[in-house]
C-alpha positions as a Markdown table, in Angstrom:
| # | Residue | x | y | z |
|---|---|---|---|---|
| 1 | Met | -28.1 | 55.8 | 11.4 |
| 2 | Arg | -27.9 | 53.2 | 14.2 |
| 3 | Arg | -31.4 | 53.0 | 14.5 |
| 4 | Cys | -32.1 | 52.4 | 10.7 |
| 5 | Arg | -29.6 | 49.3 | 10.8 |
| 6 | Thr | -31.1 | 47.9 | 14.2 |
| 7 | Asn | -34.5 | 48.3 | 12.0 |
| 8 | Leu | -33.2 | 46.6 | 8.9 |
| 9 | His | -31.9 | 43.3 | 10.9 |
| 10 | Leu | -35.1 | 43.1 | 12.4 |
| 11 | Val | -37.2 | 43.1 | 8.8 |
| 12 | Met | -33.9 | 41.1 | 6.7 |
| 13 | Pro | -31.8 | 39.4 | 8.8 |
| 14 | Asp | -30.0 | 37.9 | 6.4 |
| 15 | Leu | -29.3 | 41.5 | 4.4 |
| 16 | Ile | -27.2 | 43.7 | 6.3 |
| 17 | Arg | -25.9 | 47.5 | 5.1 |
| 18 | His | -22.3 | 46.9 | 3.9 |
| 19 | Pro | -20.5 | 49.1 | 1.8 |
| 20 | Pro | -18.6 | 47.4 | -0.8 |
| 21 | Ala | -15.1 | 46.3 | 0.9 |
| 22 | Thr | -11.8 | 46.6 | -1.1 |
| 23 | Ser | -8.5 | 45.2 | -0.7 |
| 24 | Ser | -5.5 | 47.5 | -0.7 |
| 25 | Ala | -5.0 | 46.3 | -4.7 |
| 26 | Gly | -8.6 | 48.3 | -5.0 |
| 27 | Ala | -10.4 | 45.4 | -6.2 |
| 28 | Glu | -12.9 | 43.8 | -3.9 |
| 29 | Glu | -12.8 | 40.8 | -1.4 |
| 30 | Asp | -13.3 | 37.7 | -1.8 |
| 31 | Gly | -16.5 | 36.6 | -0.3 |
| 32 | Pro | -20.0 | 37.4 | -0.1 |
| 33 | Arg | -21.8 | 38.6 | -3.4 |
| 34 | Ile | -23.0 | 42.6 | -3.6 |
| 35 | Lys | -27.0 | 41.9 | -4.8 |
| 36 | Ser | -27.2 | 43.9 | -7.9 |
| 37 | Gly | -29.5 | 46.3 | -8.3 |
| 38 | Val | -30.5 | 46.3 | -4.4 |
| 39 | Thr | -29.6 | 49.3 | -2.7 |
| 40 | Ile | -30.8 | 51.4 | 0.5 |
| 41 | Gly | -29.6 | 55.4 | 1.1 |
| 42 | Gly | -26.9 | 54.5 | -1.4 |
| 43 | Glu | -25.1 | 52.1 | 0.3 |
| 44 | Ala | -25.0 | 48.2 | -1.6 |
| 45 | Leu | -27.3 | 45.5 | 0.7 |
| 46 | Val | -25.1 | 42.5 | 1.0 |
| 47 | Ala | -26.3 | 39.3 | 1.8 |
| 48 | Arg | -24.6 | 37.0 | 4.2 |
| 49 | Thr | -24.9 | 33.5 | 6.0 |
| 50 | Pro | -26.0 | 33.9 | 9.7 |
| 51 | Ala | -22.5 | 32.5 | 10.4 |
| 52 | Ser | -20.8 | 35.2 | 8.6 |
| 53 | Leu | -22.4 | 38.2 | 10.3 |
| 54 | Pro | -20.8 | 39.7 | 13.3 |
| 55 | Gln | -21.5 | 38.4 | 17.0 |
| 56 | Ala | -23.6 | 41.6 | 18.1 |
| 57 | Ala | -25.6 | 41.9 | 15.0 |
| 58 | Arg | -26.1 | 37.9 | 15.4 |
| 59 | Thr | -27.8 | 38.2 | 18.9 |
| 60 | Lys | -30.6 | 41.4 | 18.4 |
| 61 | Val | -31.9 | 39.5 | 15.3 |
| 62 | Pro | -35.1 | 37.5 | 16.3 |
| 63 | Pro | -36.0 | 34.0 | 15.5 |
| 64 | Ile | -38.5 | 33.5 | 12.5 |
| 65 | Arg | -41.3 | 31.2 | 13.2 |
| 66 | His | -43.4 | 30.4 | 10.3 |
| 67 | Asn | -46.8 | 29.8 | 10.4 |
| 68 | Pro | -47.7 | 26.5 | 8.8 |
| 69 | His | -51.3 | 27.6 | 7.3 |
| 70 | Pro | -51.0 | 31.2 | 6.6 |
| 71 | Leu | -54.7 | 31.0 | 6.4 |
| 72 | Leu | -55.5 | 29.8 | 10.0 |
| 73 | Cys | -53.7 | 33.0 | 11.3 |
| 74 | Ala | -56.2 | 35.5 | 12.7 |
| 75 | Arg | -55.2 | 38.7 | 10.6 |
| 76 | His | -56.7 | 36.9 | 7.8 |
| 77 | Met | -60.2 | 35.6 | 7.4 |
| 78 | Ile | -60.9 | 33.4 | 4.3 |
| 79 | Thr | -64.1 | 35.9 | 2.9 |
| 80 | Thr | -66.8 | 33.5 | 1.4 |
| 81 | Gly | -70.2 | 34.2 | 0.1 |
| 82 | Leu | -73.2 | 31.5 | 0.6 |
| 83 | Leu | -75.4 | 31.5 | -2.1 |
| 84 | Gly | -78.6 | 29.3 | -0.8 |
| 85 | Gly | -81.5 | 27.5 | -2.9 |
| 86 | Ser | -82.8 | 24.3 | -4.5 |
| 87 | Phe | -81.0 | 24.5 | -7.6 |
| 88 | Asn | -83.8 | 22.8 | -9.3 |
| 89 | Pro | -81.8 | 23.0 | -11.3 |
| 90 | Ala | -78.1 | 24.7 | -11.3 |
| 91 | His | -77.8 | 27.1 | -14.5 |
| 92 | Lys | -75.9 | 29.6 | -15.6 |
| 93 | Ala | -77.4 | 32.0 | -14.2 |
| 94 | His | -76.5 | 31.4 | -10.6 |
| 95 | Arg | -73.1 | 30.9 | -11.9 |
| 96 | Leu | -73.0 | 34.4 | -13.1 |
| 97 | Ile | -74.2 | 36.1 | -10.6 |
| 98 | Ser | -71.8 | 34.1 | -8.1 |
| 99 | Leu | -68.6 | 35.0 | -9.8 |
| 100 | Ala | -70.1 | 38.9 | -10.2 |
| 101 | Ala | -71.0 | 38.8 | -6.6 |
| 102 | Ala | -67.3 | 37.9 | -5.5 |
| 103 | Glu | -65.7 | 40.4 | -7.7 |
| 104 | Ala | -67.9 | 42.9 | -6.3 |
| 105 | Leu | -67.6 | 42.1 | -2.7 |
| 106 | Gly | -64.0 | 40.5 | -2.9 |
| 107 | Cys | -64.7 | 37.5 | -1.7 |
| 108 | Asp | -62.4 | 34.1 | -1.7 |
| 109 | Glu | -64.7 | 32.0 | -2.4 |
| 110 | Ile | -68.4 | 31.2 | -3.0 |
| 111 | Trp | -70.3 | 28.4 | -1.6 |
| 112 | Trp | -73.3 | 27.0 | -2.8 |
| 113 | Leu | -75.4 | 25.3 | -0.2 |
| 114 | Val | -77.7 | 23.0 | -1.8 |
| 115 | Ser | -81.5 | 23.1 | 0.4 |
| 116 | Pro | -83.0 | 19.3 | 1.2 |
| 117 | Gly | -86.2 | 21.1 | 0.6 |
| 118 | Asn | -87.1 | 24.7 | 0.5 |
| 119 | Pro | -90.6 | 25.2 | 2.8 |
| 120 | Leu | -91.6 | 27.8 | 0.9 |
| 121 | Lys | -92.2 | 25.9 | -1.9 |
| 122 | Glu | -94.2 | 23.0 | -3.4 |
| 123 | Arg | -92.8 | 19.7 | -3.2 |
| 124 | Ala | -94.4 | 19.0 | -6.6 |
| 125 | Gly | -91.6 | 18.9 | -9.5 |
| 126 | Met | -88.2 | 19.1 | -7.0 |
| 127 | Ala | -85.8 | 16.7 | -8.2 |
| 128 | Pro | -84.4 | 14.1 | -6.3 |
| 129 | Phe | -81.1 | 15.9 | -4.4 |
| 130 | Glu | -78.5 | 14.3 | -5.4 |
| 131 | Ala | -79.8 | 15.4 | -9.2 |
| 132 | Arg | -80.0 | 19.1 | -8.0 |
| 133 | Tyr | -76.1 | 18.4 | -6.1 |
| 134 | Ala | -75.2 | 17.1 | -9.9 |
| 135 | Ser | -76.7 | 19.9 | -11.5 |
| 136 | Ala | -75.0 | 22.3 | -9.4 |
| 137 | Arg | -71.5 | 20.8 | -9.3 |
| 138 | Arg | -71.7 | 20.8 | -13.2 |
| 139 | Gln | -72.4 | 24.5 | -13.4 |
| 140 | Ala | -69.3 | 25.1 | -11.0 |
| 141 | Arg | -66.7 | 23.8 | -12.6 |
| 142 | Arg | -63.2 | 25.7 | -12.8 |
| 143 | Ala | -64.6 | 28.3 | -11.2 |
| 144 | Pro | -63.9 | 29.4 | -7.0 |
| 145 | Ile | -67.0 | 28.0 | -5.8 |
| 146 | Arg | -67.8 | 24.9 | -4.0 |
| 147 | Val | -71.2 | 22.7 | -3.6 |
| 148 | Thr | -72.0 | 21.7 | -0.2 |
| 149 | Ala | -74.7 | 19.6 | 1.7 |
| 150 | Ile | -74.1 | 20.6 | 4.9 |
| 151 | Glu | -77.7 | 22.0 | 4.7 |
| 152 | Arg | -79.1 | 18.0 | 5.0 |
| 153 | Asp | -76.2 | 16.9 | 7.1 |
| 154 | Leu | -78.0 | 19.0 | 9.6 |
| 155 | Gly | -81.1 | 17.9 | 8.8 |
| 156 | Ser | -82.4 | 21.2 | 8.8 |
| 157 | Pro | -83.8 | 23.7 | 5.8 |
| 158 | Tyr | -84.0 | 26.6 | 8.0 |
| 159 | Thr | -81.1 | 29.0 | 7.0 |
| 160 | Ala | -80.9 | 30.5 | 10.5 |
| 161 | His | -79.8 | 26.9 | 11.8 |
| 162 | Thr | -77.4 | 26.9 | 8.8 |
| 163 | Val | -75.8 | 30.5 | 9.3 |
| 164 | Arg | -75.1 | 29.3 | 13.3 |
| 165 | Ala | -73.6 | 26.2 | 12.0 |
| 166 | Leu | -71.3 | 27.5 | 9.8 |
| 167 | Ile | -70.2 | 30.2 | 12.2 |
| 168 | Arg | -69.3 | 28.3 | 14.6 |
| 169 | Leu | -67.9 | 25.2 | 12.6 |
| 170 | Tyr | -65.4 | 27.7 | 10.6 |
| 171 | Pro | -64.5 | 30.4 | 12.9 |
| 172 | His | -61.7 | 31.3 | 10.6 |
| 173 | Arg | -63.9 | 32.5 | 7.9 |
| 174 | Arg | -65.8 | 35.3 | 7.3 |
| 175 | Phe | -69.0 | 34.9 | 5.5 |
| 176 | Val | -71.7 | 36.9 | 3.7 |
| 177 | Trp | -75.2 | 35.8 | 2.7 |
| 178 | Leu | -75.6 | 36.2 | -1.0 |
| 179 | Met | -79.6 | 36.8 | -1.7 |
| 180 | Gly | -81.8 | 37.2 | -5.1 |
| 181 | Ala | -84.1 | 40.1 | -5.0 |
| 182 | Asp | -87.0 | 37.9 | -5.2 |
| 183 | Asn | -86.6 | 36.3 | -2.2 |
| 184 | Leu | -85.6 | 39.5 | -0.4 |
| 185 | Ala | -89.3 | 40.1 | -1.6 |
| 186 | Gln | -90.7 | 37.4 | 1.0 |
| 187 | Phe | -87.4 | 37.5 | 3.3 |
| 188 | His | -90.0 | 38.2 | 6.5 |
| 189 | Arg | -91.2 | 34.7 | 6.0 |
| 190 | Trp | -88.3 | 33.0 | 6.6 |
| 191 | Arg | -87.6 | 31.8 | 10.1 |
| 192 | Asp | -85.6 | 33.9 | 12.6 |
| 193 | Trp | -84.8 | 36.0 | 9.6 |
| 194 | Arg | -83.8 | 38.9 | 12.0 |
| 195 | Arg | -81.7 | 36.9 | 13.4 |
| 196 | Ile | -79.8 | 36.2 | 10.5 |
| 197 | Ala | -79.6 | 39.5 | 9.6 |
| 198 | Arg | -77.7 | 39.9 | 13.2 |
| 199 | Ser | -75.0 | 36.7 | 12.6 |
| 200 | Leu | -73.9 | 38.0 | 8.8 |
| 201 | Val | -73.7 | 40.8 | 6.3 |
| 202 | Ile | -76.5 | 40.3 | 3.5 |
| 203 | Ala | -75.9 | 41.3 | 0.1 |
| 204 | Val | -78.5 | 41.2 | -2.5 |
| 205 | Pro | -77.9 | 41.3 | -6.4 |
| 206 | Met | -80.8 | 43.2 | -7.5 |
| 207 | Arg | -82.7 | 40.8 | -10.2 |
| 208 | Pro | -84.4 | 42.1 | -13.1 |
| 209 | Gly | -88.1 | 42.5 | -12.6 |
| 210 | Tyr | -87.8 | 41.9 | -8.7 |
| 211 | Glu | -86.0 | 45.3 | -7.8 |
| 212 | Trp | -89.5 | 46.8 | -7.2 |
| 213 | Ala | -90.8 | 44.5 | -5.0 |
| 214 | Ala | -87.2 | 43.8 | -3.0 |
| 215 | Arg | -87.3 | 47.6 | -2.1 |
| 216 | Arg | -90.9 | 47.3 | -0.7 |
| 217 | Ala | -91.1 | 44.1 | 1.0 |
| 218 | Pro | -92.2 | 44.1 | 4.7 |
| 219 | Ala | -88.5 | 43.4 | 6.2 |
| 220 | Met | -87.0 | 46.6 | 4.4 |
| 221 | Gly | -89.0 | 48.3 | 7.1 |
| 222 | Trp | -87.2 | 47.0 | 9.6 |
| 223 | Leu | -83.4 | 46.3 | 7.2 |
| 224 | Arg | -83.6 | 49.9 | 5.2 |
| 225 | Arg | -81.7 | 52.0 | 8.0 |
| 226 | Phe | -78.6 | 49.0 | 7.8 |
| 227 | Val | -78.6 | 49.5 | 4.1 |
| 228 | Arg | -74.6 | 50.4 | 3.1 |
| 229 | Pro | -73.6 | 51.9 | 0.0 |
| 230 | Ala | -72.8 | 49.6 | -3.0 |
| 231 | Ala | -69.7 | 51.3 | -3.7 |
| 232 | Thr | -68.0 | 50.3 | -0.2 |
| 233 | Ala | -69.3 | 46.9 | -0.8 |
| 234 | Arg | -65.3 | 46.0 | -0.3 |
| 235 | Lys | -65.2 | 47.0 | 2.8 |
| 236 | Trp | -68.1 | 44.4 | 4.1 |
| 237 | Thr | -66.0 | 42.6 | 6.2 |
| 238 | Glu | -65.6 | 46.1 | 8.4 |
| 239 | Trp | -69.4 | 46.9 | 8.8 |
| 240 | Ser | -71.0 | 45.7 | 12.0 |
| 241 | Val | -73.9 | 43.6 | 11.5 |
| 242 | Pro | -76.6 | 44.0 | 10.5 |
| 243 | Ala | -75.5 | 45.5 | 7.1 |
| 244 | Leu | -77.2 | 44.9 | 3.9 |
| 245 | Val | -75.5 | 45.8 | 0.4 |
| 246 | Leu | -78.0 | 46.0 | -2.5 |
| 247 | Leu | -75.7 | 44.9 | -5.9 |
| 248 | Lys | -76.4 | 46.1 | -9.5 |
| 249 | Leu | -74.6 | 43.1 | -11.6 |
| 250 | Pro | -75.1 | 41.8 | -14.9 |
| 251 | Leu | -77.7 | 39.1 | -14.4 |
| 252 | Asp | -78.8 | 36.4 | -16.5 |
| 253 | Pro | -82.6 | 35.8 | -17.5 |
| 254 | Thr | -82.4 | 32.0 | -16.9 |
| 255 | Ser | -84.4 | 30.7 | -14.7 |
| 256 | Ala | -84.8 | 27.7 | -12.9 |
| 257 | Thr | -88.9 | 27.3 | -14.0 |
| 258 | Ala | -88.2 | 27.8 | -17.0 |
| 259 | Ile | -85.9 | 24.9 | -17.3 |
| 260 | Arg | -88.3 | 22.4 | -15.2 |
| 261 | Ala | -90.9 | 23.9 | -17.9 |
| 262 | Ala | -89.1 | 22.8 | -20.7 |
| 263 | Asp | -88.3 | 19.6 | -19.2 |
| 264 | Pro | -90.0 | 18.4 | -16.2 |
| 265 | Ala | -87.7 | 15.2 | -15.9 |
| 266 | Trp | -84.5 | 17.5 | -17.0 |
| 267 | His | -82.8 | 14.9 | -13.9 |
| 268 | Gln | -83.6 | 12.0 | -15.9 |
| 269 | Asn | -81.3 | 13.6 | -19.1 |
| 270 | Pro | -79.0 | 10.6 | -20.1 |
| 271 | Asp | -76.6 | 13.9 | -21.8 |
| 272 | Gln | -76.1 | 14.4 | -18.3 |
| 273 | Pro | -76.0 | 11.3 | -16.3 |
| 274 | Phe | -74.6 | 11.2 | -12.9 |
| 275 | Thr | -73.1 | 8.4 | -10.5 |
| 276 | Pro | -74.8 | 8.9 | -6.9 |
| 277 | Gln | -71.7 | 7.5 | -5.2 |
| 278 | Ala | -68.9 | 9.1 | -6.8 |
| 279 | Leu | -70.2 | 12.8 | -5.8 |
| 280 | Arg | -68.4 | 14.0 | -2.5 |
| 281 | Asp | -68.9 | 17.3 | -0.6 |
| 282 | Gly | -66.8 | 20.1 | -2.0 |
| 283 | Val | -66.2 | 21.5 | 1.7 |
| 284 | Thr | -65.8 | 18.5 | 4.0 |
| 285 | Arg | -64.9 | 16.1 | 0.9 |
| 286 | Arg | -67.2 | 13.2 | 2.4 |
| 287 | Pro | -68.9 | 11.0 | -0.4 |
| 288 | Leu | -72.5 | 12.5 | -0.7 |
| 289 | His | -74.2 | 8.9 | 0.0 |
| 290 | Arg | -72.3 | 8.8 | 3.3 |
| 291 | Arg | -74.9 | 11.3 | 5.6 |
| 292 | Arg | -73.3 | 12.9 | 8.3 |
| 293 | His | -75.3 | 14.3 | 11.0 |
| 294 | Ile | -74.0 | 17.6 | 12.4 |
| 295 | Ala | -75.7 | 18.8 | 15.4 |
| 296 | Arg | -77.8 | 22.2 | 15.3 |
| 297 | Pro | -76.3 | 24.3 | 17.3 |
| 298 | Thr | -78.4 | 25.7 | 20.4 |
| 299 | Ala | -79.3 | 29.9 | 20.7 |
| 300 | Arg | -77.1 | 29.2 | 23.7 |
| 301 | Ser | -74.2 | 27.7 | 22.1 |
| 302 | Val | -74.0 | 30.7 | 19.2 |
């Protein structure tokens, strides 16, 4: 019984075991009130102030120290999904796949990395960066999605550089890379693609029409041994890398290519105006027009 009493002081220092005391007349004594409905082992828990505790009990209670920012505690890594792309323009399928992936993986947030330019895509038909960023901000409204221009600030369009920089800049976050099935089909063409796979978990929502090509992609010859069951996707923070999970999620057939084909000047639409000077980075909160140079980490610094 004494052991239970000591443990209770350590866990709840403001509550002690104390049976209801009665006076000689049989009525309860004045003083601390019993918390209604709170009993342990048939004994009532009585709330007492630290000054009213016996000296022996006060000496056993360790001081309480509150972490000023619980999210910075090493035990709680903020799980963050990364979705990179040109967003030319961003559309509802980007939003749907992000929210569905966040639910399947148990992510706290999703970051959209707006690329300054995809090295594997032609520059023709690419809208200005500010217009693509503004379209992403519109699609991310009222959702746990942050839009960032960190790839532009790094001065590099390569995902390998971006991943290394984010891991270095945000050590209290655990990142997972979200990749469309169409990108998995050409993943072997990305710069340092094996280094990317060794840096963080990769989750691939299987896009309709690309599943066959994705499963037979050249990169899958190396990645296939690291595929994890989709049923365990929420445990991705416990996996060692490389690790790849293929997710079957409800997807939307909306395509940026089809949107541009229907309206090549979509970024000049008067119904969706935007002021470049009013745009802010969703992660750093810096004004978008004030470009900030971030030094790219070298392989030695990672």
